[in-house]
N, CA and C atoms of all chains as a GROMACS GRO file, in nm:
protein
  579
    1MET      N    1  -3.116   2.008   1.392
    1MET     CA    2  -3.228   2.001   1.451
    1MET      C    3  -3.266   1.853   1.489
    2PRO      N    4  -3.227   1.785   1.361
    2PRO     CA    5  -3.254   1.585   1.428
    2PRO      C    6  -3.175   1.545   1.469
    3LEU      N    7  -3.040   1.609   1.382
    3LEU     CA    8  -2.981   1.547   1.464
    3LEU      C    9  -2.869   1.592   1.635
    4ILE      N   10  -2.961   1.687   1.701
    4ILE     CA   11  -2.936   1.700   1.836
    4ILE      C   12  -3.047   1.663   1.920
    5VAL      N   13  -3.172   1.648   1.774
    5VAL     CA   14  -3.192   1.568   1.902
    5VAL      C   15  -3.230   1.361   1.952
    6ALA      N   16  -3.164   1.359   1.789
    6ALA     CA   17  -3.086   1.228   1.834
    6ALA      C   18  -2.990   1.177   1.881
    7SER      N   19  -2.864   1.327   1.962
    7SER     CA   20  -2.738   1.311   1.994
    7SER      C   21  -2.854   1.272   2.173
    8LEU      N   22  -2.967   1.418   2.223
    8LEU     CA   23  -2.934   1.372   2.324
    8LEU      C   24  -3.025   1.260   2.377
    9ILE      N   25  -3.058   1.177   2.267
    9ILE     CA   26  -3.197   1.081   2.314
    9ILE      C   27  -3.050   1.012   2.375
   10PHE      N   28  -2.934   0.968   2.263
   10PHE     CA   29  -2.859   0.885   2.302
   10PHE      C   30  -2.728   0.888   2.406
   11ALA      N   31  -2.740   1.019   2.523
   11ALA     CA   32  -2.661   1.096   2.574
   11ALA      C   33  -2.840   1.053   2.705
   12LEU      N   34  -2.985   1.018   2.708
   12LEU     CA   35  -3.018   1.013   2.771
   12LEU      C   36  -3.020   0.839   2.811
   13VAL      N   37  -3.047   0.731   2.725
   13VAL     CA   38  -2.954   0.576   2.704
   13VAL      C   39  -2.864   0.609   2.757
   14VAL      N   40  -2.776   0.626   2.782
   14VAL     CA   41  -2.626   0.606   2.800
   14VAL      C   42  -2.605   0.682   2.936
   15ILE      N   43  -2.663   0.779   2.993
   15ILE     CA   44  -2.572   0.867   3.066
   15ILE      C   45  -2.529   0.742   3.219
   16TYR      N   46  -2.660   0.641   3.175
   16TYR     CA   47  -2.631   0.592   3.336
   16TYR      C   48  -2.537   0.451   3.328
   17PRO      N   49  -2.544   0.358   3.208
   17PRO     CA   50  -2.385   0.310   3.263
   17PRO      C   51  -2.266   0.399   3.201
   18LEU      N   52  -2.310   0.487   3.147
   18LEU     CA   53  -2.139   0.581   3.105
   18LEU      C   54  -2.133   0.613   3.267
   19TRP      N   55  -2.223   0.644   3.367
   19TRP     CA   56  -2.230   0.730   3.504
   19TRP      C   57  -2.072   0.583   3.626
   20ARG      N   58  -2.198   0.430   3.553
   20ARG     CA   59  -2.115   0.341   3.640
   20ARG      C   60  -1.989   0.304   3.643
   21ILE      N   61  -1.970   0.318   3.471
   21ILE     CA   62  -1.820   0.299   3.446
   21ILE      C   63  -1.695   0.418   3.435
   22CYS      N   64  -1.780   0.462   3.464
   22CYS     CA   65  -1.657   0.533   3.526
   22CYS      C   66  -1.660   0.539   3.788
   23ASP      N   67  -1.814   0.514   3.786
   23ASP     CA   68  -1.765   0.493   3.865
   23ASP      C   69  -1.674   0.340   3.922
   24ARG      N   70  -1.642   0.269   3.865
   24ARG     CA   71  -1.613   0.134   3.845
   24ARG      C   72  -1.481   0.151   3.874
   25ALA      N   73  -1.447   0.278   3.677
   25ALA     CA   74  -1.318   0.239   3.698
   25ALA      C   75  -1.235   0.365   3.864
   26GLY      N   76  -1.300   0.410   3.864
   26GLY     CA   77  -1.279   0.489   4.036
   26GLY      C   78  -1.220   0.640   4.005
   27LEU      N   79  -1.370   0.633   3.880
   27LEU     CA   80  -1.306   0.833   3.796
   27LEU      C   81  -1.451   0.886   3.873
   28PRO      N   82  -1.334   1.033   3.846
   28PRO     CA   83  -1.467   1.170   3.906
   28PRO      C   84  -1.655   1.064   3.827
   29LYS      N   85  -1.751   1.118   3.825
   29LYS     CA   86  -1.904   1.079   3.764
   29LYS      C   87  -1.887   1.204   3.674
   30TRP      N   88  -1.848   1.306   3.675
   30TRP     CA   89  -1.845   1.419   3.570
   30TRP      C   90  -1.876   1.406   3.414
   31PRO      N   91  -1.757   1.316   3.426
   31PRO     CA   92  -1.749   1.334   3.267
   31PRO      C   93  -1.809   1.244   3.187
   32ALA      N   94  -1.924   1.161   3.275
   32ALA     CA   95  -2.046   1.045   3.201
   32ALA      C   96  -2.154   1.215   3.172
   33PHE      N   97  -2.145   1.271   3.226
   33PHE     CA   98  -2.227   1.406   3.178
   33PHE      C   99  -2.217   1.485   3.068
   34THR      N  100  -2.094   1.468   3.022
   34THR     CA  101  -2.028   1.542   2.857
   34THR      C  102  -2.143   1.506   2.737
   35VAL      N  103  -2.150   1.374   2.794
   35VAL     CA  104  -2.228   1.309   2.654
   35VAL      C  105  -2.332   1.376   2.625
   36PHE      N  106  -2.391   1.498   2.724
   36PHE     CA  107  -2.533   1.598   2.608
   36PHE      C  108  -2.499   1.667   2.619
   37ILE      N  109  -2.320   1.701   2.533
   37ILE     CA  110  -2.277   1.785   2.432
   37ILE      C  111  -2.265   1.682   2.301
   38PRO      N  112  -2.399   1.750   2.251
   38PRO     CA  113  -2.412   1.652   2.121
   38PRO      C  114  -2.287   1.726   2.023
   39ILE      N  115  -2.306   1.577   1.941
   39ILE     CA  116  -2.125   1.555   1.863
   39ILE      C  117  -2.028   1.578   1.903
   40ILE      N  118  -2.027   1.642   1.986
   40ILE     CA  119  -1.866   1.604   2.024
   40ILE      C  120  -1.824   1.531   2.190
   41GLY      N  121  -1.995   1.572   2.256
   41GLY     CA  122  -1.915   1.460   2.406
   41GLY      C  123  -1.976   1.395   2.404
   42PRO      N  124  -1.974   1.246   2.296
   42PRO     CA  125  -1.918   1.099   2.356
   42PRO      C  126  -1.803   1.094   2.295
   43PRO      N  127  -1.665   1.180   2.196
   43PRO     CA  128  -1.562   1.116   2.172
   43PRO      C  129  -1.483   1.199   2.292
   44ILE      N  130  -1.562   1.325   2.376
   44ILE     CA  131  -1.473   1.381   2.428
   44ILE      C  132  -1.466   1.241   2.553
   45VAL      N  133  -1.583   1.181   2.625
   45VAL     CA  134  -1.614   1.117   2.735
   45VAL      C  135  -1.503   0.966   2.700
   46ALA      N  136  -1.480   0.979   2.528
   46ALA     CA  137  -1.418   0.846   2.542
   46ALA      C  138  -1.253   0.921   2.536
   47TYR      N  139  -1.262   0.952   2.457
   47TYR     CA  140  -1.137   0.994   2.515
   47TYR      C  141  -1.047   1.022   2.656
   48LEU      N  142  -1.138   1.124   2.765
   48LEU     CA  143  -1.116   1.097   2.878
   48LEU      C  144  -1.128   0.996   2.974
   49LEU      N  145  -1.158   0.834   2.943
   49LEU     CA  146  -1.203   0.766   3.010
   49LEU      C  147  -1.017   0.612   2.952
   50ALA      N  148  -1.031   0.669   2.810
   50ALA     CA  149  -0.903   0.594   2.709
   50ALA      C  150  -0.802   0.666   2.801
   51PHE      N  151  -0.799   0.804   2.810
   51PHE     CA  152  -0.644   0.860   2.785
   51PHE      C  153  -0.630   0.897   2.972
   52SER      N  154  -0.766   0.869   3.080
   52SER     CA  155  -0.672   0.917   3.211
   52SER      C  156  -0.710   0.811   3.302
   53ARG      N  157  -0.569   0.809   3.376
   53ARG     CA  158  -0.593   0.726   3.479
   53ARG      C  159  -0.682   0.654   3.602
   54TRP      N  160  -0.694   0.548   3.555
   54TRP     CA  161  -0.805   0.465   3.667
   54TRP      C  162  -0.754   0.378   3.806
   55PRO      N  163  -0.827   0.467   3.876
   55PRO     CA  164  -0.689   0.475   4.079
   55PRO      C  165  -0.795   0.321   4.095
   56ASN      N  166  -0.847   0.282   4.007
   56ASN     CA  167  -0.952   0.164   4.090
   56ASN      C  168  -0.874   0.117   4.011
   57HIS      N  169  -0.804   0.118   3.900
   57HIS     CA  170  -0.720  -0.056   3.820
   57HIS      C  171  -0.597  -0.107   3.869
   58PRO      N  172  -0.598  -0.250   3.920
   58PRO     CA  173  -0.513  -0.264   4.000
   58PRO      C  174  -0.421  -0.283   3.970
   59PHE      N  175  -0.296  -0.199   3.838
   59PHE     CA  176  -0.202  -0.214   3.843
   59PHE      C  177  -0.196  -0.021   3.808
   60GLY      N  178  -0.314   0.003   3.797
   60GLY     CA  179  -0.212   0.152   3.775
   60GLY      C  180  -0.242   0.187   3.721
   61ARG      N  181  -0.365   0.145   3.590
   61ARG     CA  182  -0.340   0.175   3.514
   61ARG      C  183  -0.414   0.324   3.471
   62MET      N  184  -1.861   1.978  -0.049
   62MET     CA  185  -1.835   1.975   0.074
   62MET      C  186  -1.961   1.879   0.153
   63PRO      N  187  -2.015   1.743   0.115
   63PRO     CA  188  -2.110   1.574   0.153
   63PRO      C  189  -1.913   1.520   0.183
   64LEU      N  190  -1.819   1.524   0.093
   64LEU     CA  191  -1.677   1.443   0.086
   64LEU      C  192  -1.620   1.512   0.244
   65MET      N  193  -1.609   1.664   0.271
   65MET     CA  194  -1.563   1.663   0.362
   65MET      C  195  -1.627   1.654   0.453
   66HIS      N  196  -1.771   1.617   0.440
   66HIS     CA  197  -1.838   1.629   0.598
   66HIS      C  198  -1.861   1.440   0.599
   67GLY      N  199  -1.825   1.390   0.492
   67GLY     CA  200  -1.792   1.193   0.499
   67GLY      C  201  -1.670   1.255   0.631
   68LEU      N  202  -1.523   1.205   0.492
   68LEU     CA  203  -1.379   1.268   0.543
   68LEU      C  204  -1.405   1.271   0.725
   69LEU      N  205  -1.512   1.334   0.779
   69LEU     CA  206  -1.527   1.423   0.921
   69LEU      C  207  -1.533   1.284   0.982
   70ASN      N  208  -1.566   1.249   0.920
   70ASN     CA  209  -1.699   1.123   1.034
   70ASN      C  210  -1.586   1.034   1.012
   71LEU      N  211  -1.538   0.984   0.940
   71LEU     CA  212  -1.491   0.932   0.941
   71LEU      C  213  -1.340   0.904   1.029
   72VAL      N  214  -1.282   1.047   1.073
   72VAL     CA  215  -1.161   1.071   1.110
   72VAL      C  216  -1.239   1.065   1.292
   73MET      N  217  -1.373   1.135   1.316
   73MET     CA  218  -1.367   1.098   1.429
   73MET      C  219  -1.400   0.950   1.441
   74LEU      N  220  -1.481   0.882   1.354
   74LEU     CA  221  -1.465   0.690   1.345
   74LEU      C  222  -1.367   0.611   1.422
   75ALA      N  223  -1.257   0.729   1.360
   75ALA     CA  224  -1.123   0.618   1.333
   75ALA      C  225  -1.021   0.630   1.489
   76VAL      N  226  -1.038   0.816   1.563
   76VAL     CA  227  -1.009   0.828   1.727
   76VAL      C  228  -1.107   0.757   1.813
   77THR      N  229  -1.218   0.802   1.797
   77THR     CA  230  -1.366   0.675   1.900
   77THR      C  231  -1.266   0.501   1.894
   78ILE      N  232  -1.264   0.491   1.785
   78ILE     CA  233  -1.261   0.300   1.726
   78ILE      C  234  -1.106   0.310   1.856
   79TRP      N  235  -0.976   0.326   1.813
   79TRP     CA  236  -0.830   0.377   1.883
   79TRP      C  237  -0.930   0.477   2.088
   80CYS      N  238  -1.001   0.513   2.137
   80CYS     CA  239  -0.964   0.571   2.221
   80CYS      C  240  -1.084   0.395   2.297
   81TYR      N  241  -1.197   0.347   2.203
   81TYR     CA  242  -1.260   0.228   2.246
   81TYR      C  243  -1.171   0.121   2.324
   82TRP      N  244  -1.075   0.151   2.171
   82TRP     CA  245  -0.998  -0.010   2.178
   82TRP      C  246  -0.858  -0.031   2.326
   83ARG      N  247  -0.835   0.166   2.321
   83ARG     CA  248  -0.768   0.140   2.504
   83ARG      C  249  -0.872   0.105   2.562
   84ILE      N  250  -0.975   0.219   2.561
   84ILE     CA  251  -1.034   0.109   2.690
   84ILE      C  252  -1.062  -0.020   2.759
   85LEU      N  253  -1.097  -0.108   2.599
   85LEU     CA  254  -1.155  -0.236   2.629
   85LEU      C  255  -1.026  -0.305   2.728
   86GLY      N  256  -0.920  -0.252   2.624
   86GLY     CA  257  -0.785  -0.344   2.715
   86GLY      C  258  -0.751  -0.275   2.837
   87ARG      N  259  -0.784  -0.184   2.925
   87ARG     CA  260  -0.748  -0.153   3.076
   87ARG      C  261  -0.813  -0.224   3.161
   88ALA      N  262  -0.962  -0.235   3.084
   88ALA     CA  263  -1.049  -0.378   3.099
   88ALA      C  264  -0.987  -0.521   3.105
   89GLY      N  265  -0.888  -0.508   3.058
   89GLY     CA  266  -0.851  -0.652   3.022
   89GLY      C  267  -0.929  -0.762   2.874
   90ILE      N  268  -1.038  -0.649   2.816
   90ILE     CA  269  -1.109  -0.719   2.706
   90ILE      C  270  -1.088  -0.688   2.562
   91SER      N  271  -1.032  -0.804   2.494
   91SER     CA  272  -1.013  -0.776   2.324
   91SER      C  273  -1.015  -0.676   2.273
   92GLY      N  274  -0.923  -0.523   2.211
   92GLY     CA  275  -0.950  -0.437   2.200
   92GLY      C  276  -1.091  -0.405   2.023
   93TRP      N  277  -1.054  -0.568   1.948
   93TRP     CA  278  -1.062  -0.593   1.865
   93TRP      C  279  -1.203  -0.559   1.893
   94TRP      N  280  -1.310  -0.582   1.972
   94TRP     CA  281  -1.434  -0.515   1.971
   94TRP      C  282  -1.472  -0.376   1.927
   95ALA      N  283  -1.430  -0.318   1.927
   95ALA     CA  284  -1.414  -0.186   1.895
   95ALA      C  285  -1.433  -0.178   1.752
   96TYR      N  286  -1.415  -0.224   1.715
   96TYR     CA  287  -1.430  -0.273   1.532
   96TYR      C  288  -1.573  -0.312   1.473
   97LEU      N  289  -1.647  -0.330   1.636
   97LEU     CA  290  -1.813  -0.305   1.575
   97LEU      C  291  -1.879  -0.165   1.556
   98MET      N  292  -1.813  -0.116   1.591
   98MET     CA  293  -1.809   0.035   1.572
   98MET      C  294  -1.832   0.068   1.402
   99LEU      N  295  -1.813  -0.018   1.310
   99LEU     CA  296  -1.798   0.013   1.149
   99LEU      C  297  -1.906  -0.111   1.143
  100LEU      N  298  -1.960  -0.137   1.234
  100LEU     CA  299  -2.127  -0.204   1.206
  100LEU      C  300  -2.209  -0.055   1.163
  101SER      N  301  -2.179   0.084   1.207
  101SER     CA  302  -2.307   0.123   1.179
  101SER      C  303  -2.221   0.195   1.062
  102LEU      N  304  -2.117   0.173   1.001
  102LEU     CA  305  -2.102   0.278   0.870
  102LEU      C  306  -2.149   0.223   0.801
  103ALA      N  307  -2.156   0.077   0.813
  103ALA     CA  308  -2.239  -0.042   0.688
  103ALA      C  309  -2.413   0.021   0.669
  104VAL      N  310  -2.404   0.060   0.799
  104VAL     CA  311  -2.533   0.067   0.787
  104VAL      C  312  -2.596   0.170   0.702
  105VAL      N  313  -2.558   0.288   0.750
  105VAL     CA  314  -2.508   0.395   0.716
  105VAL      C  315  -2.526   0.406   0.561
  106PHE      N  316  -2.416   0.343   0.506
  106PHE     CA  317  -2.330   0.325   0.363
  106PHE      C  318  -2.454   0.195   0.318
  107LEU      N  319  -2.501   0.167   0.352
  107LEU     CA  320  -2.637   0.037   0.283
  107LEU      C  321  -2.785   0.174   0.331
  108ASP      N  322  -2.816   0.146   0.384
  108ASP     CA  323  -2.885   0.353   0.319
  108ASP      C  324  -2.849   0.411   0.274
  109SER      N  325  -2.765   0.443   0.229
  109SER     CA  326  -2.764   0.630   0.137
  109SER      C  327  -2.729   0.493  -0.009
  110PHE      N  328  -2.681   0.394  -0.036
  110PHE     CA  329  -2.667   0.333  -0.162
  110PHE      C  330  -2.852   0.221  -0.233
  111ILE      N  331  -2.917   0.208  -0.127
  111ILE     CA  332  -3.039   0.217  -0.151
  111ILE      C  333  -3.109   0.302  -0.146
  112ARG      N  334  -3.093   0.398  -0.067
  112ARG     CA  335  -3.229   0.536  -0.102
  112ARG      C  336  -3.293   0.523   0.079
  113GLY      N  337  -3.247   0.479   0.127
  113GLY     CA  338  -3.397   0.361   0.225
  113GLY      C  339  -3.429   0.524   0.312
  114PRO      N  340  -3.483   0.523   0.431
  114PRO     CA  341  -3.522   0.626   0.523
  114PRO      C  342  -3.423   0.724   0.613
  115ALA      N  343  -3.391   0.870   0.578
  115ALA     CA  344  -3.302   0.903   0.649
  115ALA      C  345  -3.301   0.857   0.795
  116ILE      N  346  -3.394   0.863   0.872
  116ILE     CA  347  -3.426   0.884   1.009
  116ILE      C  348  -3.324   0.738   1.055
  117VAL      N  349  -3.287   0.600   0.945
  117VAL     CA  350  -3.202   0.508   0.942
  117VAL      C  351  -3.089   0.567   1.011
  118SER      N  352  -3.027   0.612   0.867
  118SER     CA  353  -2.837   0.727   0.865
  118SER      C  354  -2.873   0.760   1.011
  119LEU      N  355  -2.972   0.826   1.067
  119LEU     CA  356  -2.966   0.904   1.168
  119LEU      C  357  -2.959   0.924   1.291
  120LEU      N  358  -2.986   0.758   1.331
  120LEU     CA  359  -2.959   0.696   1.401
  120LEU      C  360  -2.911   0.579   1.416
  121ALA      N  361  -2.807   0.550   1.277
  121ALA     CA  362  -2.805   0.437   1.289
  121ALA      C  363  -2.558   0.456   1.421
  122PRO      N  364  -2.560   0.620   1.384
  122PRO     CA  365  -2.450   0.556   1.437
  122PRO      C  366  -2.410   0.617   1.578
  123TYR      N  367  -2.534   0.580   1.627
  123TYR     CA  368  -2.585   0.586   1.764
  123TYR      C  369  -2.574   0.462   1.872
  124ILE      N  370  -2.687   0.360   1.766
  124ILE     CA  371  -2.783   0.208   1.818
  124ILE      C  372  -2.647   0.118   1.872
  125VAL      N  373  -2.508   0.116   1.788
  125VAL     CA  374  -2.407   0.032   1.812
  125VAL      C  375  -2.341   0.045   1.896
  126PRO      N  376  -2.247   0.240   1.946
  126PRO     CA  377  -2.220   0.226   2.050
  126PRO      C  378  -2.299   0.231   2.168
  127ALA      N  379  -2.450   0.267   2.173
  127ALA     CA  380  -2.504   0.277   2.275
  127ALA      C  381  -2.544   0.137   2.381
  128ILE      N  382  -2.544   0.041   2.303
  128ILE     CA  383  -2.480  -0.161   2.293
  128ILE      C  384  -2.383  -0.153   2.377
  129LEU      N  385  -2.318  -0.130   2.323
  129LEU     CA  386  -2.150  -0.160   2.332
  129LEU      C  387  -2.097  -0.083   2.461
  130ILE      N  388  -2.123   0.067   2.507
  130ILE     CA  389  -2.126   0.114   2.654
  130ILE      C  390  -2.221   0.000   2.753
  131TRP      N  391  -2.315  -0.036   2.760
  131TRP     CA  392  -2.423  -0.077   2.821
  131TRP      C  393  -2.385  -0.208   2.816
  132VAL      N  394  -2.302  -0.318   2.737
  132VAL     CA  395  -2.253  -0.417   2.798
  132VAL      C  396  -2.161  -0.444   2.850
  133PHE      N  397  -2.066  -0.354   2.798
  133PHE     CA  398  -1.952  -0.290   2.884
  133PHE      C  399  -1.954  -0.263   3.031
  134ALA      N  400  -2.016  -0.202   3.020
  134ALA     CA  401  -2.126  -0.163   3.188
  134ALA      C  402  -2.098  -0.191   3.273
  135PHE      N  403  -2.164  -0.329   3.255
  135PHE     CA  404  -2.230  -0.439   3.298
  135PHE      C  405  -2.141  -0.572   3.331
  136LYS      N  406  -2.042  -0.590   3.217
  136LYS     CA  407  -1.987  -0.657   3.181
  136LYS      C  408  -1.777  -0.691   3.309
  137HIS      N  409  -1.801  -0.854   3.312
  137HIS     CA  410  -1.662  -0.830   3.412
  137HIS      C  411  -1.565  -0.817   3.307
  138TRP      N  412  -1.515  -0.710   3.413
  138TRP     CA  413  -1.327  -0.671   3.392
  138TRP      C  414  -1.304  -0.749   3.387
  139PRO      N  415  -1.187  -0.857   3.311
  139PRO     CA  416  -1.082  -0.973   3.359
  139PRO      C  417  -0.924  -0.865   3.396
  140SER      N  418  -0.933  -0.758   3.356
  140SER     CA  419  -0.836  -0.693   3.482
  140SER      C  420  -0.833  -0.670   3.632
  141PHE      N  421  -0.918  -0.672   3.632
  141PHE     CA  422  -1.030  -0.617   3.793
  141PHE      C  423  -1.007  -0.714   3.870
  142GLU      N  424  -1.000  -0.829   3.812
  142GLU     CA  425  -1.069  -0.930   3.891
  142GLU      C  426  -0.881  -1.031   3.911
  143ALA      N  427  -0.739  -0.961   3.845
  143ALA     CA  428  -0.606  -1.026   3.813
  143ALA      C  429  -0.551  -1.042   3.942
  144ASP      N  430  -0.469  -1.051   3.970
  144ASP     CA  431  -0.418  -1.007   4.172
  144ASP      C  432  -0.262  -0.961   4.101
  145GLN      N  433  -0.273  -0.775   4.153
  145GLN     CA  434  -0.180  -0.715   4.188
  145GLN      C  435  -0.040  -0.742   4.230
  146ASN      N  436  -0.146  -0.870   4.322
  146ASN     CA  437   0.052  -0.861   4.386
  146ASN      C  438   0.170  -1.070   4.333
  147ALA      N  439   0.048  -1.102   4.232
  147ALA     CA  440   0.119  -1.214   4.204
  147ALA      C  441   0.221  -1.187   4.033
  148ASP      N  442   0.286  -1.269   4.025
  148ASP     CA  443   0.430  -1.272   3.979
  148ASP      C  444   0.276  -1.232   3.810
  149ASP      N  445   0.419  -1.204   3.768
  149ASP     CA  446   0.297  -1.187   3.608
  149ASP      C  447   0.303  -1.290   3.541
  150ASN      N  448   0.314  -1.428   3.555
  150ASN     CA  449   0.300  -1.535   3.481
  150ASN      C  450   0.157  -1.595   3.600
  151ARG      N  451   0.149  -1.554   3.670
  151ARG     CA  452   0.045  -1.555   3.780
  151ARG      C  453  -0.063  -1.504   3.852
  152ARG      N  454  -0.112  -1.407   3.767
  152ARG     CA  455  -0.202  -1.269   3.766
  152ARG      C  456  -0.284  -1.369   3.712
  153PHE      N  457  -0.371  -1.418   3.691
  153PHE     CA  458  -0.518  -1.453   3.647
  153PHE      C  459  -0.520  -1.607   3.664
  154ALA      N  460  -0.381  -1.652   3.759
  154ALA     CA  461  -0.447  -1.786   3.863
  154ALA      C  462  -0.563  -1.845   3.892
  155GLN      N  463  -0.656  -1.775   3.946
  155GLN     CA  464  -0.786  -1.811   4.032
  155GLN      C  465  -0.824  -1.776   3.897
  156GLN      N  466  -0.836  -1.746   3.779
  156GLN     CA  467  -0.932  -1.742   3.662
  156GLN      C  468  -0.870  -1.937   3.652
  157GLY      N  469  -0.815  -2.025   3.669
  157GLY     CA  470  -0.762  -2.174   3.620
  157GLY      C  471  -0.624  -2.173   3.633
  158ARG      N  472  -0.590  -2.282   3.601
  158ARG     CA  473  -0.462  -2.345   3.609
  158ARG      C  474  -0.368  -2.303   3.470
  159ASP      N  475  -0.264  -2.233   3.479
  159ASP     CA  476  -0.196  -2.173   3.371
  159ASP      C  477  -0.139  -2.258   3.263
  160GLN      N  478  -0.199  -2.313   3.177
  160GLN     CA  479  -0.169  -2.435   3.125
  160GLN      C  480  -0.037  -2.406   2.968
  161ARG      N  481  -0.031  -2.318   2.991
  161ARG     CA  482   0.049  -2.323   2.823
  161ARG      C  483   0.170  -2.366   2.827
  162ASP      N  484   0.213  -2.446   2.902
  162ASP     CA  485   0.383  -2.515   2.911
  162ASP      C  486   0.347  -2.683   2.929
  163ASP      N  487   0.203  -2.689   2.945
  163ASP     CA  488   0.228  -2.800   2.881
  163ASP      C  489   0.204  -2.865   2.795
  164MET      N  490   0.223  -2.960   2.718
  164MET     CA  491   0.259  -3.078   2.635
  164MET      C  492   0.129  -3.066   2.598
  165PRO      N  493   0.139  -3.056   2.470
  165PRO     CA  494  -0.019  -3.049   2.410
  165PRO      C  495  -0.068  -3.207   2.447
  166SER      N  496  -0.016  -3.294   2.437
  166SER     CA  497  -0.011  -3.460   2.436
  166SER      C  498  -0.093  -3.470   2.594
  167GLN      N  499  -0.056  -3.427   2.680
  167GLN     CA  500  -0.078  -3.338   2.774
  167GLN      C  501  -0.222  -3.293   2.771
  168ASP      N  502  -0.324  -3.266   2.692
  168ASP     CA  503  -0.468  -3.179   2.737
  168ASP      C  504  -0.545  -3.256   2.658
  169PRO      N  505  -0.650  -3.365   2.677
  169PRO     CA  506  -0.720  -3.423   2.629
  169PRO      C  507  -0.795  -3.425   2.520
  170HIS      N  508  -0.843  -3.239   2.509
  170HIS     CA  509  -0.943  -3.173   2.421
  170HIS      C  510  -0.855  -3.208   2.304
  171ARG      N  511  -0.752  -3.196   2.282
  171ARG     CA  512  -0.670  -3.186   2.127
  171ARG      C  513  -0.606  -3.351   2.085
  172THR      N  514  -0.649  -3.331   2.014
  172THR     CA  515  -0.563  -3.442   1.874
  172THR      C  516  -0.411  -3.394   1.890
  173VAL      N  517  -0.314  -3.516   1.866
  173VAL     CA  518  -0.191  -3.495   1.831
  173VAL      C  519  -0.188  -3.610   1.734
  174ASN      N  520  -0.125  -3.583   1.637
  174ASN     CA  521  -0.111  -3.724   1.567
  174ASN      C  522   0.074  -3.787   1.633
  175PRO      N  523  -0.014  -3.923   1.629
  175PRO     CA  524   0.035  -3.993   1.618
  175PRO      C  525   0.194  -4.024   1.615
  176SER      N  526   0.274  -3.953   1.525
  176SER     CA  527   0.394  -3.938   1.489
  176SER      C  528   0.499  -3.901   1.607
  177PHE      N  529   0.432  -3.788   1.658
  177PHE     CA  530   0.502  -3.698   1.691
  177PHE      C  531   0.438  -3.725   1.914
  178MET      N  532   0.404  -3.835   1.889
  178MET     CA  533   0.342  -3.827   2.124
  178MET      C  534   0.452  -3.914   2.103
  179ASN      N  535   0.589  -3.995   2.069
  179ASN     CA  536   0.665  -4.032   2.143
  179ASN      C  537   0.803  -3.963   2.074
  180LEU      N  538   0.792  -3.841   2.036
  180LEU     CA  539   0.978  -3.765   1.973
  180LEU      C  540   1.009  -3.754   2.154
  181GLY      N  541   1.149  -3.849   2.100
  181GLY     CA  542   1.264  -3.868   2.212
  181GLY      C  543   1.323  -4.026   2.250
  182GLY      N  544   1.213  -4.007   2.222
  182GLY     CA  545   1.204  -4.210   2.283
  182GLY      C  546   1.297  -4.249   2.156
  183PRO      N  547   1.340  -4.388   2.272
  183PRO     CA  548   1.404  -4.484   2.129
  183PRO      C  549   1.378  -4.480   2.032
  184GLU      N  550   1.241  -4.513   1.978
  184GLU     CA  551   1.238  -4.486   1.867
  184GLU      C  552   1.243  -4.459   1.800
  185SER      N  553   1.267  -4.287   1.809
  185SER     CA  554   1.291  -4.189   1.717
  185SER      C  555   1.416  -4.197   1.704
  186ALA      N  556   1.522  -4.250   1.794
  186ALA     CA  557   1.642  -4.214   1.791
  186ALA      C  558   1.724  -4.278   1.697
  187ARG      N  559   1.617  -4.413   1.645
  187ARG     CA  560   1.694  -4.512   1.595
  187ARG      C  561   1.673  -4.449   1.477
  188ARG      N  562   1.530  -4.396   1.464
  188ARG     CA  563   1.545  -4.359   1.273
  188ARG      C  564   1.598  -4.249   1.266
  189ARG      N  565   1.619  -4.144   1.316
  189ARG     CA  566   1.769  -4.052   1.306
  189ARG      C  567   1.875  -4.090   1.289
  190LYS      N  568   1.957  -4.211   1.352
  190LYS     CA  569   2.056  -4.280   1.362
  190LYS      C  570   1.998  -4.353   1.189
  191GLY      N  571   1.904  -4.362   1.092
  191GLY     CA  572   1.914  -4.497   1.056
  191GLY      C  573   1.890  -4.367   0.888
  192LYS      N  574   1.860  -4.290   0.908
  192LYS     CA  575   1.816  -4.150   0.858
  192LYS      C  576   2.041  -4.075   0.788
  193SER      N  577   2.120  -4.054   0.918
  193SER     CA  578   2.202  -4.044   0.896
  193SER      C  579   2.319  -4.144   0.854
   0.00000   0.00000   0.00000
């Protein structure tokens, strides 16, 4: 239970910057909300940001 | 069981650092900053070593990533300021003149050994001749 509460607090703290990162990268915003899934949520967001193509990237990466 | 749990956490940390490395690299920031995640591991280790309060071990893995994410979201991303139409060596031209090909002696902020200042001049040619 404490772990889930800590995960939820973390999700509330980082949801806005993750939203902003997705926005700057040109990605859809929904990956930011996966951070609300306890324990595996943050690695999922990191994986999506790391391995998906960023439409706003100047070199199309 | 605790060993398995610890190993799983280490694997998860390694994967997260790898992902952060890639994300930072895409933004044009050094991927080495991702290793700041190891700080949380160190805090958890110290807390369990000195038998500190459990709340520290519980929250430590979340504090460093949260700070990193906030800084990354509002920092400027150098890759996004590069000129995509420019030649490879001139992509960051607006960030200042490219000084990579300048002689060290041309840079007033660097000190150069005086014996290397006139390499190729008549004095060094005379020395080379004298040695051979």
